[in-house]
PLY file of the C-alpha trace (Angstrom):
ply
format ascii 1.0
element vertex 116
property float x
property float y
property float z
element edge 115
property int vertex1
property int vertex2
end_header
81.35 164.53 47.81
80.57 161.84 45.00
83.09 159.48 44.58
81.52 157.76 41.53
81.49 161.35 39.62
85.19 161.61 40.29
86.37 158.11 39.20
84.23 158.42 36.09
86.09 161.70 35.00
89.42 160.47 35.61
88.73 157.37 33.36
86.99 159.66 31.05
90.05 161.95 30.99
92.41 158.98 29.94
90.32 157.99 26.70
89.73 161.84 25.93
91.90 163.19 22.94
95.05 165.11 23.88
94.56 168.90 23.17
97.61 170.24 24.42
100.36 168.55 21.89
103.37 170.56 23.74
102.83 168.70 26.87
103.06 165.36 24.67
105.71 166.33 23.30
107.39 167.58 26.48
106.89 163.87 28.07
108.30 162.16 24.72
111.40 164.59 24.98
111.58 163.54 28.63
111.18 159.74 28.13
113.66 159.61 25.35
116.67 161.21 27.82
115.77 158.97 30.43
115.24 155.68 28.56
118.77 154.39 27.60
119.76 154.97 31.18
116.63 152.78 32.38
117.41 150.05 29.90
121.20 150.13 30.77
120.50 149.85 34.54
117.83 147.24 34.44
119.98 145.26 32.01
122.96 145.37 34.08
121.32 144.61 37.26
119.31 141.70 36.02
122.68 140.26 34.66
124.87 141.11 37.54
122.30 139.47 39.92
122.32 136.14 38.02
126.19 136.14 38.06
126.09 136.56 42.00
123.30 134.14 42.18
125.56 131.58 39.95
128.89 132.40 42.18
126.75 132.05 45.29
125.58 128.31 43.84
129.25 127.60 42.99
130.48 128.42 46.44
127.86 126.40 48.64
128.44 123.58 46.25
124.87 123.27 44.74
126.09 123.13 41.50
130.04 121.95 40.90
131.94 120.36 43.87
135.39 120.55 45.21
137.54 123.32 46.32
138.05 124.46 42.53
134.37 125.01 42.44
134.17 126.90 45.65
137.01 129.31 44.73
135.43 129.89 41.20
131.97 130.46 42.53
133.83 133.21 45.28
135.41 134.86 42.09
132.14 134.74 39.98
130.16 135.90 43.06
132.51 139.02 43.56
132.24 139.76 39.69
128.45 140.05 40.07
128.60 142.16 43.34
131.14 144.42 41.21
128.74 144.67 38.55
125.72 145.53 41.05
127.94 147.92 42.56
128.92 149.87 39.75
125.45 149.72 38.15
124.21 152.85 40.12
126.91 155.39 39.12
127.16 154.29 35.26
123.04 154.98 35.36
123.50 158.38 36.71
126.46 158.93 33.92
123.77 157.93 31.05
121.45 159.64 32.80
123.39 162.79 32.75
124.42 162.75 29.46
120.55 162.11 28.24
119.45 165.11 29.92
121.82 167.37 28.85
121.52 166.25 25.13
117.73 167.08 25.64
118.33 170.11 27.69
117.77 173.16 25.57
114.61 171.14 23.80
112.93 170.35 27.25
113.08 173.65 28.94
112.20 175.58 25.64
108.88 173.47 25.63
108.43 174.13 29.32
108.61 177.80 29.23
106.44 177.98 26.35
103.83 175.75 28.02
104.06 177.93 31.12
104.05 181.17 29.39
100.54 180.21 27.31
0 1
1 2
2 3
3 4
4 5
5 6
6 7
7 8
8 9
9 10
10 11
11 12
12 13
13 14
14 15
15 16
16 17
17 18
18 19
19 20
20 21
21 22
22 23
23 24
24 25
25 26
26 27
27 28
28 29
29 30
30 31
31 32
32 33
33 34
34 35
35 36
36 37
37 38
38 39
39 40
40 41
41 42
42 43
43 44
44 45
45 46
46 47
47 48
48 49
49 50
50 51
51 52
52 53
53 54
54 55
55 56
56 57
57 58
58 59
59 60
60 61
61 62
62 63
63 64
64 65
65 66
66 67
67 68
68 69
69 70
70 71
71 72
72 73
73 74
74 75
75 76
76 77
77 78
78 79
79 80
80 81
81 82
82 83
83 84
84 85
85 86
86 87
87 88
88 89
89 90
90 91
91 92
92 93
93 94
94 95
95 96
96 97
97 98
98 99
99 100
100 101
101 102
102 103
103 104
104 105
105 106
106 107
107 108
108 109
109 110
110 111
111 112
112 113
113 114
114 115
């Protein structure tokens, strides 16, 4: 089997003009349904991890000192953990709303593609 030919065909396929605009439209609708949930999940996850890390630094007295710094660190760390904990359920809820919003259009377009 000629692997060079397979690789060349797969690369050429990426640069060839898209013939089936329905598939492109279906992919765009799918991305439009999922994008808000993904953006929220990454944003909330990054912010929560940073808050948790700040709490750990305060609790271990890397920044700040004294008992009040440790207590504040524990409180800030718990807030960061809660943010990480609620991230996935909120992501699923936002994803469900996006899918239900575009479900009719996606299913209709997918049926058109599969029937032709």
